[in-house]
Each structure stands twice: as C-alpha cells, then as structure tokens.
C-alpha positions in Angstrom: -38.2 8.9 -36.1 -37.4 5.6 -37.7 -37.6 2.2 -36.1 -33.8 2.0 -36.2 -33.5 5.2 -34.1 -36.0 3.9 -31.6 -34.1 0.7 -31.2 -30.8 2.5 -30.7 -32.4 4.8 -28.1 -33.9 1.8 -26.3 -30.5 0.1 -26.2 -28.9 3.3 -24.8 -31.5 3.5 -22.1 -31.1 -0.2 -21.2 -27.3 -0.1 -21.2 -25.6 0.2 -17.8 -23.8 3.3 -16.6 -20.3 3.4 -18.0 -19.0 3.9 -14.5 -20.1 0.3 -13.7 -17.7 -1.0 -16.3 -14.6 0.7 -14.8 -11.9 -1.6 -13.5 -11.6 -2.2 -9.7 -10.6 0.7 -7.6 -6.9 1.6 -7.6 -6.8 1.3 -3.8 -8.1 -2.3 -3.9 -5.8 -3.3 -6.7 -2.8 -1.7 -5.1 -3.4 -3.2 -1.6 -1.3 -6.5 -2.3 1.4 -4.3 -3.8 1.4 -2.1 -0.7 1.7 -5.1 1.5 4.5 -6.5 -0.6 6.3 -3.1 -0.4 5.9 -3.0 3.4 7.3 -6.5 3.6 10.3 -5.5 1.5 10.9 -2.5 3.6 10.8 -4.5 6.9 13.1 -7.1 5.4 15.6 -4.4 4.3 15.5 -2.7 7.7 16.1 -6.1 9.4 19.0 -6.8 7.2 20.4 -3.4 7.9 20.2 -3.9 11.6 22.0 -7.2 11.4 24.7 -5.8 9.2 25.4 -3.0 11.6 25.5 -5.4 14.6 27.8 -7.8 12.7 30.1 -4.8 11.9 30.1 -3.9 15.6 31.3 -7.4 16.4 33.9 -7.6 13.6 35.4 -4.1 13.9 34.3 -2.2 16.9 37.1 0.3 16.6 35.4 1.7 13.5 32.4 2.9 15.5 33.9 4.1 18.8 37.2 5.2 20.2 36.3 4.8 23.9 37.5 2.0 26.0 34.6 -0.3 27.1 36.4 -1.3 30.3 38.1 1.8 31.7 36.0 4.7 32.9 36.7 8.4 32.5 37.2 10.5 35.6 34.4 13.0 36.2 32.2 11.5 33.6 30.0 9.3 35.8 26.3 9.0 34.9 26.4 11.6 32.1 23.2 11.7 29.9 23.3 11.2 26.2 25.1 14.0 24.4 27.4 14.7 21.4 30.4 13.5 23.4 28.7 10.3 24.6 25.9 9.2 22.3 24.2 7.0 24.8 25.6 8.5 28.0 27.9 7.0 30.5 27.5 4.5 33.4 28.3 4.8 37.1 32.1 4.3 36.4 32.3 6.8 33.6 32.4 4.3 30.8 30.8 5.2 27.5 27.6 3.1 27.1 27.7 3.1 23.3 31.3 1.8 23.4 30.2 -1.0 25.7 27.3 -1.9 23.5 29.5 -2.0 20.4 32.2 -4.1 22.1 29.5 -6.3 23.7 28.1 -7.4 20.3 30.9 -9.9 19.8 30.1 -11.6 23.1 26.3 -11.8 22.5 26.5 -12.9 18.9 29.3 -15.4 19.3 27.5 -17.0 22.2 24.3 -17.2 20.3 26.0 -18.7 17.2 27.8 -21.2 19.4 24.6 -22.2 21.2 22.7 -22.7 17.9 25.6 -24.7 16.4 25.5 -27.0 19.4 21.8 -27.5 19.2 21.9 -28.0 15.4 24.8 -30.5 15.5 23.5 -32.6 18.4 19.8 -32.3 17.5 20.5 -33.2 13.8 22.5 -36.3 14.8 19.8 -37.5 17.2 17.0 -36.8 14.7 18.7 -38.5 11.8 19.4 -41.6 14.0 15.9 -41.8 15.3 14.3 -41.3 11.9 16.5 -43.5 9.9 17.0 -46.5 12.2 13.5 -46.6 13.7 12.4 -49.2 16.2 13.6 -49.2 19.7 16.3 -46.7 19.0 13.7 -44.3 17.7 11.5 -44.8 20.7 14.4 -44.3 23.2 15.7 -41.2 21.5 12.3 -39.6 21.2 11.5 -40.3 24.9 14.7 -38.5 25.8 13.6 -35.6 23.5 10.2 -35.6 25.3 12.0 -35.3 28.7 14.0 -32.3 27.5 11.0 -30.6 26.1 9.1 -31.0 29.3 11.7 -29.0 31.3 11.5 -25.2 30.9 14.4 -23.9 28.9 15.4 -21.3 31.6 15.4 -23.9 34.3 17.4 -26.4 32.3 20.0 -23.8 31.3 20.4 -22.6 34.9 20.9 -26.2 36.0 23.6 -26.8 33.4 25.4 -23.5 34.3 25.4 -24.5 38.0 27.1 -27.7 37.0 29.6 -26.2 34.6 30.2 -22.9 36.2 29.6 -19.3 35.1 31.0 -17.8 31.9 30.1 -17.0 28.3 31.1 -20.4 27.0 29.2 -22.3 29.6 26.2 -20.1 29.1 26.3 -20.9 25.3 26.6 -24.6 26.0 23.6 -24.4 28.4 21.5 -22.5 25.8 22.5 -24.9 23.1 21.4 -27.9 25.1 18.0 -26.4 25.6 17.5 -26.3 21.8 18.7 -29.9 21.1 15.2 -31.4 21.6 13.5 -29.0 19.1 16.1 -29.6 16.4 15.9 -33.4 17.0 12.1 -33.5 16.6 12.1 -31.4 13.4 14.9 -33.4 11.8 13.3 -36.7 12.8 10.0 -35.8 11.1 11.8 -34.7 8.0 13.9 -37.8 7.8 10.8 -40.1 8.2 9.1 -38.3 5.3 12.2 -38.4 3.0 13.0 -42.0 3.9 9.7 -43.2 2.5 10.1 -41.4 -0.8 10.6 -43.2 -4.1 14.1 -42.0 -4.9 15.4 -43.3 -1.6 13.8 -46.7 -2.3 15.4 -46.6 -5.7 18.8 -45.7 -4.2 18.6 -48.8 -1.9 17.4 -50.9 -4.8 20.3 -49.9 -7.0 22.8 -51.2 -4.4 23.4 -48.2 -2.2 24.5 -48.8 1.3 22.7 -47.3 4.3 25.4 -44.7 5.1 25.8 -43.6 1.4 22.0 -43.2 0.9 21.7 -41.4 4.2 24.5 -39.0 3.3 23.6 -38.4 -0.3 19.8 -38.4 -0.3 18.2 -38.4 3.1 20.3 -35.8 5.0 20.4 -33.1 2.3 16.7 -33.3 1.6 15.9 -33.2 5.3 17.6 -30.0 6.2 15.6 -27.5 4.2 13.2 -26.5 7.0 15.9 -26.9 9.6 17.9 -24.0 8.2 15.0 -21.6 8.7 14.5 -22.9 12.2 18.2 -22.5 13.0 18.0 -18.8 11.9 15.0 -18.4 14.2 16.9 -20.0 17.1 19.6 -17.3 16.8 17.2 -14.7 18.0 16.0 -16.9 20.8 19.6 -17.7 21.8 20.4 -14.0 22.0 17.4 -13.4 24.2 18.2 -16.4 26.5 21.9 -15.4 26.8 20.8 -11.8 27.7 18.4 -13.3 30.3 21.2 -15.4 31.8 23.5 -12.3 31.8 20.8 -10.2 33.5 20.4 -12.9 36.2 24.2 -13.0 36.8 24.8 -16.4 35.3 26.5 -15.3 32.1 29.7 -13.4 31.4 31.3 -11.9 34.6 31.9 -8.2 35.0 33.3 -6.0 33.5 32.5 -7.9 30.3 30.2 -5.7 28.2 27.6 -8.3 27.5 24.2 -6.9 26.7 22.2 -8.7 29.4 24.8 -7.7 32.0 24.6 -4.1 30.9 20.9 -4.1 31.6 21.5 -5.7 35.0 24.1 -3.1 35.9 21.8 -0.2 34.9 18.7 -1.4 36.8 20.0 0.2 40.1 20.1 3.6 38.4 16.8 3.3 36.4 15.3 6.3 38.3 18.2 8.7 37.7 19.9 7.2 34.6 17.2 5.7 32.4 19.6 5.3 29.4 21.6 2.6 31.1 18.8 0.0 30.7 16.8 1.6 27.8 19.6 1.6 25.3 20.8 -2.1 25.8 17.1 -3.2 25.9 16.3 -1.5 22.6 19.4 -3.1 21.0 18.4 -6.6 22.2 14.8 -6.2 21.0 15.9 -4.8 17.6 18.4 -7.6 17.0 15.9 -10.4 18.0 13.1 -8.9 15.8 15.5 -8.6 12.9 16.7 -12.1 13.2 13.1 -13.4 13.4 12.2 -11.4 10.2 15.2 -12.8 8.3 14.2 -16.4 9.4 10.7 -15.8 8.1 12.1 -14.8 4.7 14.3 -17.9 4.7 11.4 -20.1 5.5 9.4 -18.7 2.6 12.3 -19.3 0.2 12.6 -22.9 1.4 8.9 -23.5 0.8 
C-alpha cells in the first residue's frame, strides 16, 4: 500500500459521519412555516365569522324566513332540529331568526360606541398633545378621572341619567372608551410634534391648524386604527352585558345580551337559549380581536 493510499484512508477515518452534515431536521425548519400557516387559518376563520355576521345584519331575510318577534303556536321550547336550527324560546320564536335579526342591533350599537369614543377621544388627545401646558394638564387629569372609574359602573351611571335603550347604551359604552383613545392619541401627537418634518413645516410658514391637519393628525392615527378595531369587540361585549342586566334594548328586541338574559330562566330545561347566543358573542368578539391584531401588525 502506497503512502497516498494510507493518507486517503486516514482522511476517511478522520472525516465525520455524512449524517452530521445533513441540513436541519425538516420538523425544525418547518415549525415557523406551520405557525404562519396556523396564523393564516385563524385569520381566515375570523374574517369568515365577521363576514357572516355582517351579512346577518345587512340582509337577515337571506338566512331565515321566521319572524323574530312573533311566536309560533305549539312550538314553545322546542330543541334544535331541522325545522328550527337552534330551537325555539318560551314564546315559540325561532332562536336562530332572533340571533340573525339581532346582529344589526349589536353591531350598530358597537360601531356607534366606538365612533363616539374615537371622535371625542381623538379631539381631546390632539388638543392635549398639540397645545400642551395647562390645557394638556387639565385634559389629562380628566382622562385620569375617567380611567379610574370602572367601565361598567360608568356606563350604568350614564344609562341611568339618559334612560334605557340601544342608542343610550351605545352612548354610555362610547363614553367609557373616550379616555383610552385620548391617552393613545395624545402620546402619538407628542411624538409626531417633535419630529423634524413638523418643525420644517412650521419653519416654512405653515400655520398651526394647517400643520396639525396635514402632518400631525394623519401620522398620529396609525396605532389608533388598530385600537379602534379592538374596541369593537369590547363594545359588543359591554353592550351584551348591559342587555343581560336589562339596561340595553327593551324586549322584544332580539339583542344578543337580552337573548341570554331571557334564556337563563330555562337553562335547566332549554340549554340552547343561553348557549347559542353566548357562543355567537364569544366567536364575534374573538374574531374582531384577531382582525385587530392583524391590523396592528400591518401598521407596525
């Protein structure tokens, strides 16, 4: 055996096992991809739930032919079946029809509440962040007072002053979110106000209102949009809570919280009266929260 053969044999013995040079395991490499796929699936399911609920609110007659107010004789407390997908209540009213027709009340109330909080909170936050000084201190002390009061207690106090009803409940829920919007907008305005392009806009002769409208306000609302989407789910949950307590829409309005309250007396014999509306509220709130998380990532 030549010296060349001995050297080659020595190198082959010293060389590592070919298995050690294999790329990372497919499971480890695919784990981020699996997480991304699971995220995409959850986002698609959340969007699908919201689309269905929005269609319920826009065109309920496309999903059910039953009247949500009038009951059917002899159909009281019927369990879920092919004739009644989610059963009937104590008055013989189809529960699925009441859920479908109640979507417009819950969604419109939530959107109105978020709109009130967004408009008033943005105005207060912009004034506090742009003016500064004593005005900033006074507005933020008011915000601190609102944040120190529990949201449910504040909304109940407002409803007692205004009266019961869907509109008043939406106003009450909207007032509870004003402080959160004002604090977020104020922090964004303070950050944008100190940027170089805002200073350049003032240096080029821009007035306070023009710079505020063209530069400060548009660049301060990026994170507020995601928070507003998140508040929609919170508003639906608060309105359902008020309806459950009897401070929301009056009977026989098919509001989701009121449906749960009406079915609690029959929870031992007719479980579907509380289970079905509760599942719908949970699914809608979780879907809205998932969409808001996706919007927040896009904004970043």
